[in-house]
C-alpha positions as CSV (number, residue, x, y, z in Angstrom):
1,X,0.2,0.2,0.0
2,X,2.8,2.5,1.1
3,X,4.3,2.6,-2.4
4,X,1.1,2.2,-4.6
5,X,0.7,5.4,-2.0
6,X,4.2,7.3,-3.4
7,X,3.8,6.6,-6.5
8,X,1.1,8.0,-6.8
9,X,2.6,11.2,-5.4
10,X,4.9,11.4,-7.6
11,X,2.7,10.9,-10.1
12,X,1.1,13.8,-9.8
13,X,3.8,15.7,-9.0
14,X,4.9,14.7,-12.5
15,X,1.8,16.3,-14.3
16,X,1.3,19.1,-11.8
17,X,5.1,20.4,-12.8
18,X,4.6,19.0,-16.5
19,X,1.1,21.1,-16.6
20,X,1.2,23.9,-15.0
21,X,5.0,25.2,-16.6
22,X,2.7,26.1,-19.6
23,X,1.5,28.8,-17.6
24,X,3.4,32.0,-17.3
25,X,4.8,32.4,-13.5
26,X,3.0,35.3,-12.8
27,X,-0.8,33.8,-13.2
28,X,0.0,30.4,-10.9
29,X,0.2,32.2,-7.6
30,X,-3.4,33.3,-6.7
31,X,-4.6,33.7,-9.3
32,X,-7.6,32.3,-11.4
33,X,-9.4,30.9,-7.3
34,X,-9.4,27.5,-5.9
35,X,-10.7,23.8,-6.2
36,X,-11.3,22.2,-3.4
37,X,-12.1,18.9,-1.7
38,X,-9.0,17.5,-2.9
39,X,-9.7,14.1,-3.6
40,X,-13.8,14.4,-4.7
41,X,-15.8,13.0,-4.1
42,X,-18.8,13.4,-6.9
43,X,-17.9,16.7,-7.1
44,X,-15.6,19.3,-6.4
45,X,-16.3,23.1,-5.7
46,X,-15.0,26.1,-7.0
47,X,-14.3,29.5,-5.8
48,X,-12.8,32.5,-8.9
49,X,-11.5,35.7,-7.8
50,X,-12.2,37.4,-11.5
51,X,-13.5,41.6,-11.7
52,X,-16.2,42.7,-13.7
53,X,-14.2,42.8,-17.4
54,X,-13.5,39.2,-17.2
55,X,-14.7,36.3,-18.7
56,X,-13.6,33.0,-17.1
57,X,-14.0,28.5,-18.7
58,X,-13.1,26.2,-16.2
59,X,-12.2,23.0,-17.8
60,X,-11.7,19.9,-16.2
61,X,-9.7,16.4,-18.1
62,X,-8.5,12.8,-17.7
63,X,-5.7,11.7,-18.1
64,X,-5.6,11.4,-22.1
65,X,-5.8,15.0,-22.6
66,X,-9.9,14.3,-23.0
67,X,-12.7,17.5,-21.5
68,X,-14.4,16.2,-19.7
69,X,-15.8,19.3,-18.4
70,X,-16.3,22.9,-19.0
71,X,-17.4,25.7,-16.7
72,X,-18.2,29.4,-17.6
73,X,-18.0,31.1,-14.7
74,X,-19.3,35.0,-14.7
75,X,-18.4,37.6,-12.3
76,X,-22.0,37.0,-10.5
77,X,-21.2,33.1,-9.7
78,X,-17.4,32.9,-8.8
79,X,-18.6,30.3,-7.0
80,X,-19.7,27.1,-7.9
81,X,-19.3,22.7,-7.7
82,X,-19.3,21.0,-10.4
83,X,-21.3,17.7,-9.9
84,X,-18.4,14.8,-10.9
85,X,-21.3,11.7,-10.0
86,X,-20.5,10.7,-13.3
87,X,-17.0,10.9,-13.4
88,X,-14.6,7.4,-12.8
89,X,-12.7,6.5,-9.4
90,X,-9.3,8.7,-10.9
91,X,-6.9,11.1,-11.3
92,X,-8.1,14.4,-13.8
93,X,-6.5,17.9,-14.2
94,X,-8.4,21.7,-14.0
95,X,-7.7,23.8,-16.2
96,X,-9.0,27.6,-15.9
97,X,-8.7,30.5,-18.7
98,X,-9.4,33.6,-18.1
99,X,-10.3,36.2,-20.8
100,X,-8.3,32.6,-23.1
101,X,-5.3,32.5,-21.7
102,X,-4.2,30.2,-18.8
103,X,-4.3,31.1,-15.5
104,X,-4.1,28.4,-13.3
105,X,-4.0,24.4,-13.6
106,X,-3.7,21.5,-11.3
107,X,-4.1,18.0,-10.3
108,X,-7.4,16.8,-8.5
109,X,-8.1,13.2,-7.8
110,X,-11.3,12.0,-7.4
111,X,-11.9,9.0,-5.2
112,X,-15.6,7.3,-4.3
């Protein structure tokens, strides 16, 4: 069991680093909000910090890079809940775009 946990932690770090390296560093430091809980069950929550003149999109990808869910976020809806009940357990990636520019990305786990 410890071997599996260590492998998942190492895989998480490698994926996180590879995925977020494509995002300019000033944006990785807080812009775009947060997703929680991680690991998630049947839902995941998000909070964003967008301004009135910004359009935000949150996209969830599976490990094959396929978009599994797209959520448009506006100023009035800066917090939300995404239903994951149809997703299978595993590792996923999310990316937040503001005005079509990537501002935040990271991995999360669904565990049912």
